[in-house]
N, C-alpha and C positions, 0 to 999 in steps of 0.2 A: 867426360863423369868424372875418371878418376881423379882431375884436377879439383873436384869439389872436396876430396877426401881429404887433404891437409886443412881445409878450413871447417870443417864440421870437425876434427880433433882440436883444432884450435880454440873454437867457441866451447867445444866442450872442457878443456881446460881450464876457460876462464871462469866459466860458471862453476866449476870444482874449487877453484881458488877464491871465489864470492862465497861458496857455503861455509871455507873454514873460519872468514873473519869473524871474530868473535865481538855479539851484539854490545851494545853500551848498556852498562846497568840501569835498571828501570827505578824511578824516582820515588819514594817512598812517604806520603806523608801522614802524620802523625796527628791525634787530636789526643787532650786528657782524658783520662778516663772520669766517670761520674764519681762527685762527691759522694761520701759516704752518708751512709744519713745522720743527721746531726742533732741531738736534744734540744726540744723548743723551748725556749721560757715561757713561765706562764703567761707574763704580760710582758709589753715591749717596757725596756727602760730607757732608750734616749726617743724624744717628744720631736725632735726635730726629724726631718727626711733624710736619712742619710744618700749621699751621694760618692760615690766611688769614681776617680778620677781615673783617665787613663797612664797606665804605670809608665813609667820611666826607663832606659836601660842605656850603657854606654856602650858604645863600640861592637863587638861580636852579639852582644845579647840582645841589640834592637833588629837583629836579621831572625830570618825565618829555620834557617840550617842551625840541626841540632850542634850543639858542641860538647867536645870529650879531651881528655887530656889522659896522656899515657904516664903521667907524673903524679905521683899522689900528694906533693906538694904544690901542683896546679900551676907550675913555673911557665909553663908553656901550653896553650889553648889553641885546639884545631878546629876546624869546622867539617864537617859532612858536607859534601857536594851531592851527595841522592838523599840524604836522611831529613826531612823536612818537616816542620809545624807546620798545620794546616792554614795559621795565621802569625802573623810576629808574636813573639811570646808576651809585649806589653800589652795586647789587647785580650790573649788568653787569660793571661794571670789577672786583669781585670773583670772578666765576666765569671770566673771562677768564684772570686772572690764576692761579687754580688750575689752569687749564688748562695754561698755559704753562707752570708749574712741574713738573706730573706730567712731560709731553713731555720737560722736560730731565734728568729722572732724577735730580734733586739729593738726591731724598730717597725713600726708600722709602713712605712715606705723605704724600699733600698732600690737605687739605679743608679745607671749610669751619666744618668742626663736631666736636668728640671732645669726653668729658668731663672736665670743668674739674677733675678729681683726678688726671689723668694731667699729666705733663712734656712739653711740647712748644715748638716755636718758633715764636712769633706773630707773624703779618705784620700790621700797621697799614696804611691806606693813605689818603690827604685827597687828594679833587679840589681842586686850585686854580685850573684851566683847563681847561676841555671848548669850546671855541669856534669857530664857523665865519665867515670873516675875508674880510672884499672888500675885496680891492686893486685897484691900478691894472693887474692883471695878469692878475685873474680871482679865484677863491676858494681860498683856503687855511685849512687845522685849525690850531689851536693846542691842545696839551694837557702841562699842569703836573701832575706827581704828586707828592706829598709820601710816601716809602716808609720803611718801619722795622718790622726785625727785630729781635724781643727774645725773649730766652731765658727758662726758665723762673726763679721764685724772685727777679724783679725786677733782675736782672743789668741790667749795662750793655748797651746795644743793640749787636747785629753791625754792622748797616748801618743806617745813616739820612741821608737826602738827598732832594733835591727833582730830579724829572729831566724834563727838557722836550723836547720836539719841535713845531717847526712845519715842515708839508708842504703843500704844494700839492695840490690839488683835481685831477683828470683831466679835467674839466669842470664846468659851472656848474648841475649838478643836485643837489638834496640828496645821491642817493644815491651821487653820485660823493665828496661829503665826507663819507658814512659811510664810503667804504672807504679814503680817507686817514688816517679816524680809525683804522681795524684798524692799516694800516703804522704807524703813529703808535706805537700801541701795542707792538706787534713788535717794535720799536727800542728803547721805557722798559723792557718788559721782558728782553729781551736785557741790556740794562746791568745791570738790576740784580740778574737771576741770575748776569754775572758778578762783580758784586761781592760776592754771597754767598757763592759760590762761593769765592772769594778771600780771605774771610775765614774761611770752615770750613777750606779750609786752612793758614791760619796756625794758627787754635786747632789744628791736630792738629798742628802744629809749635810749639805753647806760647808760640804769640804772642797776647796778649788785647787788640791794638789795635781799636780800635773802624773799622769802615769808612765815612768820610762823604764825603759828596759837598756 
């Protein structure tokens, strides 16, 4: 009977040791907030259907991990291991731009896919920057997108330019920065839609100048 006591004590010690091992951090997935309500045009300005292609991105920006930097100059970028987007940003930003273009009423049809035989206005986007930035006063988000609208037949682009926003987050949590990303994208999309609308008005007036930013 007494010989069982050391075994019991050993098992108790092992269980206590296991209880003290810290658990692995939980993975958190983030989705972008809903776009802000956008003022709708009285009538569509683009007669062609608009197709927004899947965005492109280089290196880190093509992955699901949120990117951050502790350097305001963004010389050294880092990726979170447990803070991820629900989908790769190239798809998240494509779907958000589709939603914003639809809400603006700039065209009767805005989608991410149509048969290739149809004549459409194609919008291409490239993610140049999508960073969470640590500054002396807190966290900011930096977003840079290269956006291009191309008519059918390989004609001159309607709009081509790089759109930037750097906005402060409301707090130190990653969720606060995600909300700031949404605000930055709302503003960038507003600029792009305005540029596209102006170019469409010029085309209607017989002015074929490219709208560049």
